[in-house]
C-alpha positions as a printed NumPy array, in Angstrom:
array([[ -8.075,   1.086,  10.072],
       [ -9.218,  -1.551,  11.29 ],
       [ -9.638,  -5.211,   9.018],
       [-13.559,  -6.33 ,   8.362],
       [-14.377,  -9.741,   8.834],
       [-14.434,  -9.833,   5.092],
       [-10.566,  -8.753,   4.958],
       [ -9.807, -12.197,   6.387],
       [-12.431, -13.986,   3.414],
       [-10.335, -11.789,   0.73 ],
       [ -7.752, -13.62 ,   1.427],
       [ -9.107, -16.794,   2.232],
       [ -9.838, -16.78 ,  -1.229],
       [ -7.494, -15.24 ,  -2.952],
       [ -4.758, -17.789,  -1.583],
       [ -7.643, -21.382,  -2.134],
       [ -8.151, -20.14 ,  -5.785],
       [ -5.17 , -20.848,  -7.733],
       [ -5.818, -24.587,  -6.207],
       [ -9.216, -25.083,  -5.662],
       [-10.762, -22.97 ,  -8.289],
       [-13.752, -20.888,  -8.583],
       [-16.154, -22.933,  -5.879],
       [-13.77 , -21.793,  -3.15 ],
       [-16.505, -18.222,  -3.722],
       [-19.059, -20.959,  -3.363],
       [-17.716, -22.51 ,  -0.492],
       [-17.041, -19.419,   1.746],
       [-20.176, -17.624,   1.238],
       [-22.086, -20.455,   2.207],
       [-20.163, -20.699,   5.226],
       [-20.563, -16.335,   5.923],
       [-24.025, -16.274,   4.513],
       [-23.619, -12.804,   6.435],
       [-20.663, -11.603,   4.395],
       [-21.259, -12.987,   0.918],
       [-22.747,  -9.659,  -0.964],
       [-19.768,  -8.127,   0.344],
       [-17.154, -10.874,  -0.455],
       [-18.527, -11.001,  -3.737],
       [-18.635,  -7.883,  -4.632],
       [-14.863,  -7.535,  -3.455],
       [-14.187, -10.786,  -5.74 ],
       [-15.814,  -9.182,  -8.428],
       [-13.73 ,  -5.775,  -8.571],
       [-10.435,  -7.898,  -8.042],
       [-11.196,  -9.889, -10.757],
       [-11.738,  -6.598, -13.19 ],
       [ -8.525,  -5.338, -12.148],
       [ -7.078,  -8.78 , -12.847],
       [ -6.173,  -9.504, -10.313],
       [ -8.136, -12.643,  -9.088],
       [ -9.542, -15.189, -12.287],
       [ -9.778, -18.75 , -12.641],
       [ -8.942, -21.667, -10.804],
       [ -5.478, -24.439, -11.465],
       [ -6.259, -23.891, -15.1  ],
       [ -6.122, -20.7  , -15.576],
       [ -2.406, -20.333, -16.335],
       [  1.003, -20.83 , -15.341],
       [  2.445, -18.351, -13.367],
       [  4.726, -17.105, -16.138],
       [  0.757, -16.46 , -17.394],
       [ -0.475, -14.969, -14.141],
       [  3.223, -12.817, -13.838],
       [  2.003, -10.877, -17.406],
       [ -1.315, -10.673, -16.403],
       [ -0.077,  -8.322, -13.256],
       [  3.114,  -6.389, -15.249],
       [  0.801,  -5.96 , -18.005],
       [ -0.534,  -3.228, -15.224],
       [ -4.548,  -3.391, -15.041],
       [ -4.592,  -2.333, -11.389],
       [ -2.324,  -0.159, -11.702],
       [ -4.414,   1.485, -14.658],
       [ -7.511,   0.675, -12.211],
       [ -5.518,   3.265,  -9.423],
       [ -4.91 ,   5.616, -11.92 ],
       [ -8.799,   6.016, -12.558],
       [ -9.834,   5.715,  -9.432],
       [ -7.553,   8.441,  -7.879],
       [ -7.048,  10.922, -11.069],
       [ -3.413,   9.736, -11.529],
       [ -1.356,   8.993, -14.931],
       [ -2.226,   6.365, -16.716],
       [ -0.546,   4.606, -19.778],
       [  1.659,   6.789, -20.075],
       [  0.627,   9.968, -19.754],
       [  3.074,  12.115, -17.639],
       [  2.784,  12.998, -13.802]])
């Protein structure tokens, strides 16, 4: 599967969001208006599943790790693939 140009923008967003904050999304959308809609959609999905959030004031590394530990991504993945989640037998 070949990476789309938006993939690189999502990676840039994830790399910079904790240092810069949410304004990085707006900056990327201004720089790449042709990709803005898809970029916003992907960032929105990552936010809903708990893999992207806020900026430098959104918690310590331990708090971020806790969000991931709670399994938000894995619950979403299980839902999307029809697999087990929340203690269901698999």
